[in-house]
C-alpha beads as a LAMMPS data file, in Angstrom:
LAMMPS data file: protein, C-alpha beads

497 atoms
496 bonds

1 atom types
1 bond types

-500.0 500.0 xlo xhi
-500.0 500.0 ylo yhi
-500.0 500.0 zlo zhi

Masses

1 110.0

Atoms # bond

1 1 1 51.211 295.608 -362.147
2 1 1 52.930 296.068 -359.273
3 1 1 52.748 299.403 -357.884
4 1 1 56.045 299.313 -355.906
5 1 1 54.399 298.281 -353.320
6 1 1 52.267 295.167 -354.236
7 1 1 53.089 293.391 -351.024
8 1 1 50.957 295.473 -348.856
9 1 1 47.863 294.914 -351.477
10 1 1 44.890 295.856 -349.627
11 1 1 41.161 295.496 -349.632
12 1 1 39.141 298.305 -349.959
13 1 1 36.410 297.168 -351.996
14 1 1 32.522 296.852 -351.718
15 1 1 32.435 299.617 -348.851
16 1 1 30.282 299.279 -345.784
17 1 1 30.945 302.359 -343.262
18 1 1 32.454 301.616 -339.962
19 1 1 29.622 303.221 -337.640
20 1 1 31.479 302.183 -334.731
21 1 1 35.126 303.803 -333.399
22 1 1 38.048 301.462 -333.983
23 1 1 39.106 299.495 -331.156
24 1 1 42.328 301.015 -329.540
25 1 1 44.521 297.890 -330.735
26 1 1 42.986 298.842 -334.053
27 1 1 44.578 302.117 -333.993
28 1 1 48.503 301.322 -333.518
29 1 1 50.573 300.625 -336.675
30 1 1 50.240 297.588 -338.321
31 1 1 53.231 294.871 -337.822
32 1 1 53.717 292.009 -339.457
33 1 1 50.602 290.567 -338.522
34 1 1 48.718 293.802 -340.262
35 1 1 50.517 292.884 -343.796
36 1 1 49.817 289.224 -343.504
37 1 1 46.354 289.804 -343.013
38 1 1 46.516 292.569 -345.817
39 1 1 47.796 289.553 -348.486
40 1 1 45.582 287.358 -347.719
41 1 1 42.359 289.289 -347.999
42 1 1 43.708 290.783 -351.478
43 1 1 44.068 286.904 -352.200
44 1 1 40.342 286.279 -351.208
45 1 1 39.238 289.271 -353.257
46 1 1 41.384 288.207 -356.140
47 1 1 39.920 285.073 -356.739
48 1 1 36.485 286.662 -356.553
49 1 1 37.478 289.228 -359.436
50 1 1 39.533 286.554 -361.253
51 1 1 35.818 284.732 -361.173
52 1 1 33.905 287.319 -363.062
53 1 1 36.051 286.459 -366.339
54 1 1 37.653 283.317 -365.848
55 1 1 34.200 281.932 -367.278
56 1 1 33.981 284.122 -369.923
57 1 1 36.665 282.338 -372.311
58 1 1 35.452 278.790 -370.446
59 1 1 31.805 279.412 -372.048
60 1 1 31.861 277.556 -375.249
61 1 1 33.768 274.417 -373.854
62 1 1 31.333 274.506 -370.610
63 1 1 28.463 274.752 -373.378
64 1 1 29.289 271.762 -374.979
65 1 1 30.072 269.357 -372.145
66 1 1 26.765 270.313 -370.034
67 1 1 24.995 270.857 -373.275
68 1 1 24.041 274.050 -372.036
69 1 1 22.092 276.990 -374.332
70 1 1 22.657 280.582 -374.907
71 1 1 19.701 281.520 -371.961
72 1 1 22.037 278.833 -369.852
73 1 1 25.388 280.212 -370.526
74 1 1 23.968 283.746 -370.283
75 1 1 22.873 282.627 -366.764
76 1 1 26.436 280.910 -365.918
77 1 1 27.877 284.344 -366.219
78 1 1 25.078 286.896 -364.768
79 1 1 23.802 284.654 -361.888
80 1 1 27.046 285.016 -359.898
81 1 1 27.428 289.098 -360.582
82 1 1 23.684 288.943 -359.505
83 1 1 23.834 287.648 -356.124
84 1 1 27.572 289.359 -355.797
85 1 1 25.701 292.983 -356.460
86 1 1 22.273 292.550 -355.275
87 1 1 23.174 291.399 -351.855
88 1 1 26.376 293.442 -351.075
89 1 1 24.782 296.419 -349.333
90 1 1 23.318 293.616 -347.248
91 1 1 26.832 291.863 -346.734
92 1 1 28.242 295.270 -345.331
93 1 1 25.072 295.761 -342.958
94 1 1 25.971 292.174 -341.584
95 1 1 29.408 292.855 -341.137
96 1 1 28.597 295.557 -339.082
97 1 1 26.029 293.660 -337.089
98 1 1 27.497 290.297 -336.782
99 1 1 31.545 291.346 -336.646
100 1 1 33.405 291.667 -340.095
101 1 1 35.784 288.611 -339.043
102 1 1 32.765 286.186 -338.619
103 1 1 30.882 287.490 -342.019
104 1 1 34.207 287.187 -344.222
105 1 1 34.815 283.836 -342.332
106 1 1 31.570 282.569 -343.454
107 1 1 31.510 284.190 -346.747
108 1 1 34.730 282.710 -347.627
109 1 1 33.329 279.394 -346.457
110 1 1 30.356 279.209 -348.704
111 1 1 32.305 280.692 -351.753
112 1 1 34.855 277.967 -351.474
113 1 1 32.405 275.181 -351.072
114 1 1 30.319 276.607 -353.827
115 1 1 33.531 276.535 -355.804
116 1 1 33.429 272.953 -355.489
117 1 1 30.310 272.401 -356.356
118 1 1 30.753 274.013 -359.487
119 1 1 33.199 272.159 -360.556
120 1 1 31.874 269.034 -359.994
121 1 1 28.527 270.191 -361.839
122 1 1 26.849 267.346 -363.432
123 1 1 24.425 269.715 -365.479
124 1 1 23.897 272.860 -366.212
125 1 1 21.143 273.020 -363.425
126 1 1 23.951 272.543 -360.426
127 1 1 26.221 274.835 -362.072
128 1 1 23.933 277.528 -362.113
129 1 1 22.857 276.752 -358.570
130 1 1 26.712 276.538 -357.417
131 1 1 27.300 280.477 -359.374
132 1 1 24.726 281.907 -357.094
133 1 1 26.020 280.467 -353.836
134 1 1 29.260 281.818 -354.988
135 1 1 27.632 285.276 -355.325
136 1 1 26.461 285.117 -352.185
137 1 1 29.671 284.183 -350.329
138 1 1 31.407 286.686 -352.434
139 1 1 28.910 289.447 -351.416
140 1 1 29.882 288.965 -347.295
141 1 1 33.156 288.349 -347.824
142 1 1 34.043 291.678 -349.844
143 1 1 32.683 294.210 -347.684
144 1 1 33.617 292.485 -344.559
145 1 1 37.255 292.397 -345.821
146 1 1 37.409 296.231 -346.116
147 1 1 35.752 296.715 -342.916
148 1 1 39.092 294.780 -341.246
149 1 1 41.234 297.067 -343.323
150 1 1 39.631 300.273 -342.375
151 1 1 39.890 299.458 -338.648
152 1 1 43.545 297.897 -339.293
153 1 1 45.265 301.141 -341.167
154 1 1 45.230 304.842 -340.606
155 1 1 46.409 307.961 -342.459
156 1 1 49.259 307.308 -345.287
157 1 1 49.432 303.947 -344.737
158 1 1 45.610 303.301 -345.313
159 1 1 45.970 305.538 -348.522
160 1 1 49.053 303.630 -349.731
161 1 1 47.176 300.326 -349.185
162 1 1 43.812 301.396 -351.247
163 1 1 46.850 302.202 -354.516
164 1 1 47.673 299.017 -354.413
165 1 1 44.123 297.769 -353.912
166 1 1 43.437 299.480 -357.026
167 1 1 45.580 297.322 -358.841
168 1 1 43.991 294.009 -357.748
169 1 1 41.137 294.467 -359.807
170 1 1 42.450 295.212 -362.987
171 1 1 45.341 292.477 -362.631
172 1 1 42.381 290.036 -361.642
173 1 1 40.238 290.619 -364.817
174 1 1 43.276 290.353 -366.656
175 1 1 44.606 286.889 -364.546
176 1 1 40.991 285.968 -364.960
177 1 1 40.964 285.906 -369.068
178 1 1 44.372 283.917 -369.097
179 1 1 43.561 281.552 -366.664
180 1 1 40.268 280.824 -368.265
181 1 1 42.120 280.005 -371.163
182 1 1 45.311 278.043 -370.078
183 1 1 42.753 276.003 -367.842
184 1 1 40.096 275.392 -370.504
185 1 1 42.817 274.246 -372.747
186 1 1 44.561 272.039 -370.217
187 1 1 43.037 270.003 -367.318
188 1 1 39.764 271.495 -368.461
189 1 1 37.027 274.519 -367.361
190 1 1 36.176 272.981 -364.256
191 1 1 39.943 273.896 -362.821
192 1 1 38.626 277.557 -363.551
193 1 1 36.356 276.421 -360.229
194 1 1 38.163 273.773 -358.419
195 1 1 41.750 276.412 -358.109
196 1 1 39.457 278.449 -355.758
197 1 1 39.535 275.464 -353.249
198 1 1 42.929 275.707 -351.827
199 1 1 43.262 279.372 -351.977
200 1 1 40.085 279.435 -350.010
201 1 1 41.134 276.697 -347.651
202 1 1 44.651 278.471 -347.305
203 1 1 43.080 281.945 -346.106
204 1 1 40.177 280.177 -344.174
205 1 1 43.069 278.327 -342.211
206 1 1 45.383 281.144 -341.488
207 1 1 43.705 284.640 -341.437
208 1 1 42.255 284.043 -338.030
209 1 1 45.429 283.939 -336.459
210 1 1 46.517 287.665 -337.891
211 1 1 43.141 288.837 -337.565
212 1 1 41.785 289.061 -334.161
213 1 1 38.499 288.971 -333.223
214 1 1 36.517 292.203 -332.199
215 1 1 37.028 292.891 -328.626
216 1 1 33.914 294.401 -328.600
217 1 1 30.234 292.854 -328.528
218 1 1 28.372 293.017 -332.034
219 1 1 26.177 296.230 -332.224
220 1 1 22.594 295.396 -332.489
221 1 1 21.375 296.592 -335.684
222 1 1 18.320 295.610 -337.448
223 1 1 19.190 294.331 -340.862
224 1 1 17.261 294.899 -344.106
225 1 1 17.201 291.501 -345.237
226 1 1 13.222 292.193 -347.174
227 1 1 14.802 294.995 -348.776
228 1 1 18.024 292.958 -350.025
229 1 1 15.935 289.972 -351.182
230 1 1 13.497 292.070 -353.011
231 1 1 15.678 294.182 -354.782
232 1 1 17.703 291.083 -355.818
233 1 1 14.620 289.409 -357.037
234 1 1 13.992 292.877 -359.170
235 1 1 16.904 292.645 -361.076
236 1 1 16.826 288.599 -361.439
237 1 1 13.247 289.091 -363.066
238 1 1 14.868 292.141 -365.334
239 1 1 17.767 289.900 -366.384
240 1 1 15.599 286.671 -366.985
241 1 1 13.445 289.242 -369.299
242 1 1 15.929 290.266 -371.045
243 1 1 17.378 287.001 -371.838
244 1 1 14.236 285.357 -372.523
245 1 1 13.763 287.842 -375.425
246 1 1 16.398 286.782 -377.597
247 1 1 14.191 283.540 -378.101
248 1 1 10.900 284.261 -377.641
249 1 1 10.864 287.905 -378.970
250 1 1 9.624 290.694 -376.610
251 1 1 6.393 290.485 -377.544
252 1 1 6.173 286.989 -375.648
253 1 1 4.400 286.415 -372.216
254 1 1 7.556 285.002 -370.941
255 1 1 9.725 288.260 -371.730
256 1 1 7.028 291.111 -370.838
257 1 1 5.869 289.452 -367.796
258 1 1 8.914 288.975 -365.915
259 1 1 9.671 292.891 -367.218
260 1 1 6.481 294.215 -365.675
261 1 1 7.110 292.329 -362.429
262 1 1 10.570 293.595 -362.313
263 1 1 9.202 297.244 -362.348
264 1 1 6.537 296.415 -359.593
265 1 1 9.192 294.427 -357.386
266 1 1 11.578 297.969 -357.914
267 1 1 8.761 299.927 -356.758
268 1 1 8.164 297.846 -353.609
269 1 1 12.137 297.859 -352.971
270 1 1 11.715 301.838 -352.706
271 1 1 8.570 301.480 -350.273
272 1 1 10.274 299.249 -348.047
273 1 1 13.632 301.640 -347.911
274 1 1 11.185 304.386 -346.890
275 1 1 9.584 302.507 -344.277
276 1 1 12.269 300.639 -342.336
277 1 1 14.553 302.331 -339.776
278 1 1 17.792 301.186 -341.609
279 1 1 16.997 300.868 -345.007
280 1 1 19.818 299.504 -347.373
281 1 1 19.923 302.222 -349.414
282 1 1 18.744 305.935 -348.142
283 1 1 16.531 307.592 -350.764
284 1 1 18.574 310.951 -349.919
285 1 1 21.305 309.364 -350.849
286 1 1 20.726 307.628 -354.095
287 1 1 19.021 311.106 -355.162
288 1 1 22.047 313.020 -354.625
289 1 1 23.216 313.900 -358.203
290 1 1 26.700 312.640 -357.589
291 1 1 25.610 309.188 -356.681
292 1 1 23.105 309.077 -359.777
293 1 1 26.174 309.975 -362.162
294 1 1 28.760 307.676 -360.414
295 1 1 25.877 304.872 -360.349
296 1 1 24.844 305.325 -364.137
297 1 1 28.585 305.325 -365.237
298 1 1 29.596 302.319 -363.309
299 1 1 26.255 300.568 -364.642
300 1 1 27.070 301.116 -368.350
301 1 1 31.274 300.617 -368.184
302 1 1 30.711 297.400 -366.720
303 1 1 27.989 296.611 -368.799
304 1 1 29.986 297.300 -371.971
305 1 1 33.084 295.605 -370.798
306 1 1 31.843 292.032 -369.648
307 1 1 29.345 292.203 -372.991
308 1 1 32.314 292.628 -375.133
309 1 1 34.075 289.703 -373.518
310 1 1 30.827 287.657 -373.755
311 1 1 30.467 288.612 -377.871
312 1 1 34.318 288.340 -378.580
313 1 1 35.098 285.000 -376.799
314 1 1 32.119 283.110 -378.665
315 1 1 33.265 285.153 -382.092
316 1 1 36.358 284.106 -381.706
317 1 1 35.908 280.259 -380.650
318 1 1 32.808 279.466 -382.686
319 1 1 33.229 281.501 -385.845
320 1 1 37.318 281.496 -385.947
321 1 1 37.522 278.244 -384.125
322 1 1 39.918 279.804 -381.937
323 1 1 41.235 277.378 -378.974
324 1 1 40.343 278.363 -375.316
325 1 1 44.113 279.211 -374.823
326 1 1 44.735 281.096 -377.769
327 1 1 41.228 283.176 -376.858
328 1 1 42.582 284.164 -373.335
329 1 1 45.925 285.195 -374.813
330 1 1 44.214 287.139 -377.223
331 1 1 42.056 289.028 -374.421
332 1 1 45.638 289.765 -372.808
333 1 1 46.085 293.248 -374.303
334 1 1 42.570 293.991 -373.303
335 1 1 42.898 293.256 -370.234
336 1 1 46.119 295.299 -369.901
337 1 1 44.536 298.053 -371.503
338 1 1 41.673 298.656 -368.989
339 1 1 44.292 298.741 -366.625
340 1 1 46.516 301.356 -368.215
341 1 1 43.306 303.560 -368.918
342 1 1 42.209 303.240 -365.291
343 1 1 45.659 304.594 -364.349
344 1 1 45.504 307.320 -367.025
345 1 1 41.757 308.336 -365.960
346 1 1 43.100 308.529 -362.369
347 1 1 45.882 311.233 -362.803
348 1 1 43.579 313.327 -365.343
349 1 1 40.713 313.438 -363.279
350 1 1 42.982 315.330 -360.875
351 1 1 43.851 317.793 -363.812
352 1 1 40.881 318.367 -365.423
353 1 1 37.861 316.894 -363.421
354 1 1 35.913 314.084 -363.925
355 1 1 33.264 315.173 -366.577
356 1 1 35.825 315.623 -369.526
357 1 1 37.442 312.163 -368.504
358 1 1 33.952 310.487 -368.372
359 1 1 32.631 311.981 -371.722
360 1 1 36.068 310.860 -373.340
361 1 1 35.863 307.618 -371.803
362 1 1 32.398 306.886 -373.579
363 1 1 33.508 308.227 -376.828
364 1 1 37.020 306.044 -376.803
365 1 1 34.421 303.217 -375.975
366 1 1 32.172 303.772 -378.624
367 1 1 34.514 304.252 -381.335
368 1 1 36.397 301.129 -380.086
369 1 1 33.180 299.062 -380.493
370 1 1 32.317 300.741 -384.022
371 1 1 35.492 299.411 -385.453
372 1 1 34.729 295.912 -383.931
373 1 1 31.664 295.678 -386.192
374 1 1 34.324 294.962 -388.922
375 1 1 34.684 291.540 -388.145
376 1 1 34.055 289.001 -390.933
377 1 1 35.103 285.103 -390.820
378 1 1 37.044 285.574 -393.657
379 1 1 39.028 288.277 -391.718
380 1 1 41.657 288.265 -389.293
381 1 1 40.852 288.899 -385.924
382 1 1 44.101 290.823 -385.034
383 1 1 43.248 293.342 -387.748
384 1 1 39.369 293.794 -387.048
385 1 1 38.540 292.906 -383.486
386 1 1 41.273 293.116 -381.194
387 1 1 42.381 296.922 -382.375
388 1 1 38.723 297.940 -381.824
389 1 1 38.482 295.767 -378.406
390 1 1 41.918 297.487 -377.012
391 1 1 40.376 300.851 -378.190
392 1 1 37.161 300.167 -376.136
393 1 1 39.396 298.960 -373.289
394 1 1 41.331 301.897 -372.803
395 1 1 38.085 303.938 -372.565
396 1 1 36.527 301.522 -369.794
397 1 1 39.198 301.863 -367.839
398 1 1 38.823 305.659 -366.826
399 1 1 35.053 305.615 -366.817
400 1 1 35.576 303.153 -363.555
401 1 1 37.880 305.263 -361.997
402 1 1 35.434 308.674 -362.932
403 1 1 32.645 306.368 -361.687
404 1 1 33.943 306.280 -357.817
405 1 1 35.896 309.571 -357.400
406 1 1 33.481 311.915 -358.785
407 1 1 31.000 310.412 -356.482
408 1 1 33.063 310.050 -353.253
409 1 1 34.256 313.235 -353.548
410 1 1 31.103 314.746 -353.632
411 1 1 29.024 312.975 -351.135
412 1 1 29.019 313.770 -347.119
413 1 1 31.628 311.471 -345.075
414 1 1 28.852 310.118 -343.376
415 1 1 27.140 308.692 -346.572
416 1 1 30.552 307.389 -348.152
417 1 1 29.709 303.500 -347.119
418 1 1 26.522 303.741 -348.130
419 1 1 27.496 305.564 -351.376
420 1 1 30.660 303.367 -352.106
421 1 1 27.928 300.377 -351.282
422 1 1 25.531 301.658 -353.646
423 1 1 28.422 302.253 -356.552
424 1 1 29.822 298.959 -356.398
425 1 1 26.471 297.195 -356.429
426 1 1 25.854 298.655 -359.806
427 1 1 29.569 297.442 -360.737
428 1 1 28.325 293.760 -360.503
429 1 1 24.605 294.390 -362.075
430 1 1 26.047 295.997 -365.270
431 1 1 27.561 293.335 -365.918
432 1 1 24.606 291.235 -365.319
433 1 1 22.242 293.174 -367.372
434 1 1 25.076 293.673 -370.200
435 1 1 25.595 289.934 -370.844
436 1 1 22.007 289.706 -370.628
437 1 1 21.456 292.779 -373.352
438 1 1 24.156 291.243 -375.541
439 1 1 23.161 287.573 -375.562
440 1 1 19.468 288.753 -376.856
441 1 1 20.434 290.668 -379.337
442 1 1 23.378 288.374 -380.809
443 1 1 21.091 285.422 -380.246
444 1 1 20.828 284.182 -383.855
445 1 1 24.811 283.912 -383.903
446 1 1 25.348 282.490 -380.750
447 1 1 23.119 279.384 -381.522
448 1 1 25.695 276.413 -382.230
449 1 1 26.460 275.709 -385.703
450 1 1 25.271 279.331 -386.637
451 1 1 27.189 280.417 -389.644
452 1 1 25.575 283.835 -389.835
453 1 1 27.848 286.594 -388.050
454 1 1 24.806 289.088 -388.158
455 1 1 23.703 288.821 -384.498
456 1 1 27.581 289.469 -383.461
457 1 1 27.621 292.813 -385.421
458 1 1 24.268 293.891 -384.199
459 1 1 25.382 293.171 -380.613
460 1 1 28.636 295.355 -381.352
461 1 1 26.825 297.929 -383.001
462 1 1 24.515 298.299 -379.938
463 1 1 27.511 298.525 -377.604
464 1 1 28.870 301.324 -379.723
465 1 1 25.765 303.165 -379.806
466 1 1 25.132 302.471 -376.018
467 1 1 28.634 304.217 -375.176
468 1 1 27.989 307.177 -377.601
469 1 1 24.836 307.770 -375.607
470 1 1 26.387 307.446 -372.585
471 1 1 28.867 310.276 -373.651
472 1 1 26.369 312.529 -374.412
473 1 1 24.556 311.737 -370.742
474 1 1 27.709 312.119 -368.912
475 1 1 28.116 315.341 -370.367
476 1 1 25.432 316.661 -368.549
477 1 1 25.169 314.294 -365.568
478 1 1 29.073 313.864 -364.411
479 1 1 29.467 316.933 -361.917
480 1 1 31.856 319.536 -363.115
481 1 1 35.171 320.563 -361.526
482 1 1 37.981 318.420 -359.776
483 1 1 37.194 316.216 -357.118
484 1 1 38.369 317.646 -353.753
485 1 1 40.058 315.123 -351.396
486 1 1 42.514 312.543 -352.103
487 1 1 40.243 309.798 -352.870
488 1 1 40.991 307.901 -356.280
489 1 1 40.415 304.611 -357.376
490 1 1 37.896 302.156 -357.146
491 1 1 37.063 299.297 -354.692
492 1 1 36.899 296.983 -357.366
493 1 1 40.102 297.407 -358.536
494 1 1 39.538 298.793 -361.856
495 1 1 40.754 302.275 -360.367
496 1 1 43.763 304.996 -360.924
497 1 1 46.005 306.173 -357.969

Bonds

1 1 1 2
2 1 2 3
3 1 3 4
4 1 4 5
5 1 5 6
6 1 6 7
7 1 7 8
8 1 8 9
9 1 9 10
10 1 10 11
11 1 11 12
12 1 12 13
13 1 13 14
14 1 14 15
15 1 15 16
16 1 16 17
17 1 17 18
18 1 18 19
19 1 19 20
20 1 20 21
21 1 21 22
22 1 22 23
23 1 23 24
24 1 24 25
25 1 25 26
26 1 26 27
27 1 27 28
28 1 28 29
29 1 29 30
30 1 30 31
31 1 31 32
32 1 32 33
33 1 33 34
34 1 34 35
35 1 35 36
36 1 36 37
37 1 37 38
38 1 38 39
39 1 39 40
40 1 40 41
41 1 41 42
42 1 42 43
43 1 43 44
44 1 44 45
45 1 45 46
46 1 46 47
47 1 47 48
48 1 48 49
49 1 49 50
50 1 50 51
51 1 51 52
52 1 52 53
53 1 53 54
54 1 54 55
55 1 55 56
56 1 56 57
57 1 57 58
58 1 58 59
59 1 59 60
60 1 60 61
61 1 61 62
62 1 62 63
63 1 63 64
64 1 64 65
65 1 65 66
66 1 66 67
67 1 67 68
68 1 68 69
69 1 69 70
70 1 70 71
71 1 71 72
72 1 72 73
73 1 73 74
74 1 74 75
75 1 75 76
76 1 76 77
77 1 77 78
78 1 78 79
79 1 79 80
80 1 80 81
81 1 81 82
82 1 82 83
83 1 83 84
84 1 84 85
85 1 85 86
86 1 86 87
87 1 87 88
88 1 88 89
89 1 89 90
90 1 90 91
91 1 91 92
92 1 92 93
93 1 93 94
94 1 94 95
95 1 95 96
96 1 96 97
97 1 97 98
98 1 98 99
99 1 99 100
100 1 100 101
101 1 101 102
102 1 102 103
103 1 103 104
104 1 104 105
105 1 105 106
106 1 106 107
107 1 107 108
108 1 108 109
109 1 109 110
110 1 110 111
111 1 111 112
112 1 112 113
113 1 113 114
114 1 114 115
115 1 115 116
116 1 116 117
117 1 117 118
118 1 118 119
119 1 119 120
120 1 120 121
121 1 121 122
122 1 122 123
123 1 123 124
124 1 124 125
125 1 125 126
126 1 126 127
127 1 127 128
128 1 128 129
129 1 129 130
130 1 130 131
131 1 131 132
132 1 132 133
133 1 133 134
134 1 134 135
135 1 135 136
136 1 136 137
137 1 137 138
138 1 138 139
139 1 139 140
140 1 140 141
141 1 141 142
142 1 142 143
143 1 143 144
144 1 144 145
145 1 145 146
146 1 146 147
147 1 147 148
148 1 148 149
149 1 149 150
150 1 150 151
151 1 151 152
152 1 152 153
153 1 153 154
154 1 154 155
155 1 155 156
156 1 156 157
157 1 157 158
158 1 158 159
159 1 159 160
160 1 160 161
161 1 161 162
162 1 162 163
163 1 163 164
164 1 164 165
165 1 165 166
166 1 166 167
167 1 167 168
168 1 168 169
169 1 169 170
170 1 170 171
171 1 171 172
172 1 172 173
173 1 173 174
174 1 174 175
175 1 175 176
176 1 176 177
177 1 177 178
178 1 178 179
179 1 179 180
180 1 180 181
181 1 181 182
182 1 182 183
183 1 183 184
184 1 184 185
185 1 185 186
186 1 186 187
187 1 187 188
188 1 188 189
189 1 189 190
190 1 190 191
191 1 191 192
192 1 192 193
193 1 193 194
194 1 194 195
195 1 195 196
196 1 196 197
197 1 197 198
198 1 198 199
199 1 199 200
200 1 200 201
201 1 201 202
202 1 202 203
203 1 203 204
204 1 204 205
205 1 205 206
206 1 206 207
207 1 207 208
208 1 208 209
209 1 209 210
210 1 210 211
211 1 211 212
212 1 212 213
213 1 213 214
214 1 214 215
215 1 215 216
216 1 216 217
217 1 217 218
218 1 218 219
219 1 219 220
220 1 220 221
221 1 221 222
222 1 222 223
223 1 223 224
224 1 224 225
225 1 225 226
226 1 226 227
227 1 227 228
228 1 228 229
229 1 229 230
230 1 230 231
231 1 231 232
232 1 232 233
233 1 233 234
234 1 234 235
235 1 235 236
236 1 236 237
237 1 237 238
238 1 238 239
239 1 239 240
240 1 240 241
241 1 241 242
242 1 242 243
243 1 243 244
244 1 244 245
245 1 245 246
246 1 246 247
247 1 247 248
248 1 248 249
249 1 249 250
250 1 250 251
251 1 251 252
252 1 252 253
253 1 253 254
254 1 254 255
255 1 255 256
256 1 256 257
257 1 257 258
258 1 258 259
259 1 259 260
260 1 260 261
261 1 261 262
262 1 262 263
263 1 263 264
264 1 264 265
265 1 265 266
266 1 266 267
267 1 267 268
268 1 268 269
269 1 269 270
270 1 270 271
271 1 271 272
272 1 272 273
273 1 273 274
274 1 274 275
275 1 275 276
276 1 276 277
277 1 277 278
278 1 278 279
279 1 279 280
280 1 280 281
281 1 281 282
282 1 282 283
283 1 283 284
284 1 284 285
285 1 285 286
286 1 286 287
287 1 287 288
288 1 288 289
289 1 289 290
290 1 290 291
291 1 291 292
292 1 292 293
293 1 293 294
294 1 294 295
295 1 295 296
296 1 296 297
297 1 297 298
298 1 298 299
299 1 299 300
300 1 300 301
301 1 301 302
302 1 302 303
303 1 303 304
304 1 304 305
305 1 305 306
306 1 306 307
307 1 307 308
308 1 308 309
309 1 309 310
310 1 310 311
311 1 311 312
312 1 312 313
313 1 313 314
314 1 314 315
315 1 315 316
316 1 316 317
317 1 317 318
318 1 318 319
319 1 319 320
320 1 320 321
321 1 321 322
322 1 322 323
323 1 323 324
324 1 324 325
325 1 325 326
326 1 326 327
327 1 327 328
328 1 328 329
329 1 329 330
330 1 330 331
331 1 331 332
332 1 332 333
333 1 333 334
334 1 334 335
335 1 335 336
336 1 336 337
337 1 337 338
338 1 338 339
339 1 339 340
340 1 340 341
341 1 341 342
342 1 342 343
343 1 343 344
344 1 344 345
345 1 345 346
346 1 346 347
347 1 347 348
348 1 348 349
349 1 349 350
350 1 350 351
351 1 351 352
352 1 352 353
353 1 353 354
354 1 354 355
355 1 355 356
356 1 356 357
357 1 357 358
358 1 358 359
359 1 359 360
360 1 360 361
361 1 361 362
362 1 362 363
363 1 363 364
364 1 364 365
365 1 365 366
366 1 366 367
367 1 367 368
368 1 368 369
369 1 369 370
370 1 370 371
371 1 371 372
372 1 372 373
373 1 373 374
374 1 374 375
375 1 375 376
376 1 376 377
377 1 377 378
378 1 378 379
379 1 379 380
380 1 380 381
381 1 381 382
382 1 382 383
383 1 383 384
384 1 384 385
385 1 385 386
386 1 386 387
387 1 387 388
388 1 388 389
389 1 389 390
390 1 390 391
391 1 391 392
392 1 392 393
393 1 393 394
394 1 394 395
395 1 395 396
396 1 396 397
397 1 397 398
398 1 398 399
399 1 399 400
400 1 400 401
401 1 401 402
402 1 402 403
403 1 403 404
404 1 404 405
405 1 405 406
406 1 406 407
407 1 407 408
408 1 408 409
409 1 409 410
410 1 410 411
411 1 411 412
412 1 412 413
413 1 413 414
414 1 414 415
415 1 415 416
416 1 416 417
417 1 417 418
418 1 418 419
419 1 419 420
420 1 420 421
421 1 421 422
422 1 422 423
423 1 423 424
424 1 424 425
425 1 425 426
426 1 426 427
427 1 427 428
428 1 428 429
429 1 429 430
430 1 430 431
431 1 431 432
432 1 432 433
433 1 433 434
434 1 434 435
435 1 435 436
436 1 436 437
437 1 437 438
438 1 438 439
439 1 439 440
440 1 440 441
441 1 441 442
442 1 442 443
443 1 443 444
444 1 444 445
445 1 445 446
446 1 446 447
447 1 447 448
448 1 448 449
449 1 449 450
450 1 450 451
451 1 451 452
452 1 452 453
453 1 453 454
454 1 454 455
455 1 455 456
456 1 456 457
457 1 457 458
458 1 458 459
459 1 459 460
460 1 460 461
461 1 461 462
462 1 462 463
463 1 463 464
464 1 464 465
465 1 465 466
466 1 466 467
467 1 467 468
468 1 468 469
469 1 469 470
470 1 470 471
471 1 471 472
472 1 472 473
473 1 473 474
474 1 474 475
475 1 475 476
476 1 476 477
477 1 477 478
478 1 478 479
479 1 479 480
480 1 480 481
481 1 481 482
482 1 482 483
483 1 483 484
484 1 484 485
485 1 485 486
486 1 486 487
487 1 487 488
488 1 488 489
489 1 489 490
490 1 490 491
491 1 491 492
492 1 492 493
493 1 493 494
494 1 494 495
495 1 495 496
496 1 496 497
């Protein structure tokens, strides 16, 4: 996975916009201290990404140990990505207002302590609460790390660093899947969380000595806390309604009331953003076609990726009786395929433009998911599930790159930070919504001891239809032409280079 310079791995994730000029000292080329900081920031971000997929393989074991039903297990996945995504733009604003180093260390401390709590969780409630706090920590850490990088690196060095950074997310997803299998099969699923603690402590102790505190006083900025909380609550209600539909049906009060409340909360969010001086997301930015297209592609691509991992993990372990380790190893080609697809997409976008790449990406994903519907308990996963999953993964990779590249090339520089923050927010929220939806569609087959694979087939069919519909929408929505500028790659790392 190395780009030939992975030591300089960098961290350009959920962007926040440095609204102030870089201090003079940061303009000097980074010495060994700069690269050390970079490696540490990468390590921290790597852990955040690993935590999205490490749990996927461990889910059946977690369910067995803590006696959790399908609904609770869905929340174990979605709570982390929900808080991560919902509060990310707020994290970027706080980094600007309080100083990036301070915000980063606060986020890292929260994430590390919450990881410990997750590993020690005696029941589902503590585990899900711990996942929420992990998400809050991640939302503070990610944008702050980007702010530190953008002031420390300039010119070609910054581009080079971004290229390596792009490799981190794909590698992180792959390592998470494998690590989930190894740890669950070995010392137990708890170690998927415990492993974050020594890494978090290391970064926390060493980073302050290599990243100087900002010399300038923090910028007095209004921070739109109500907006951030309302948009996170709206998405949580949406996911709650979707998950509940699997057990109670669409007409149950526990399904439609949260969904209606979700729509009301989103409307309140729009009203708040119109009224505050420093909104989280400016309506003008959100209304730009490149931003709408980028958020759409990102939402669907991440939703499909995590949905397919979720379904496949349960199918392999519950129906075919795979061990966690065997499941993790089976997923390895899929994780590699996402990374290969992302690199391919990165090269193609520069040659033929984003629209054909996005359409082809979703068509490949649709074909892959359709192939996966051939699963049956009598036939081997290696001939039914895996080939389709690998094909879908090759399609999902370029979709990630298209989402970011076409958007960032088509928004004014002054809005780049906000646009990048919005796209990365939808990266996390897409994962939450995707898992919630497939968990509901496959509810019948996800119950422990369920013999019927009809729920799995229905969920995979829905993924195929969604991907095909997304290809049709992308044909009309994604901006035509090649992206100008040299920005290729996606902060969360599924990017090309």
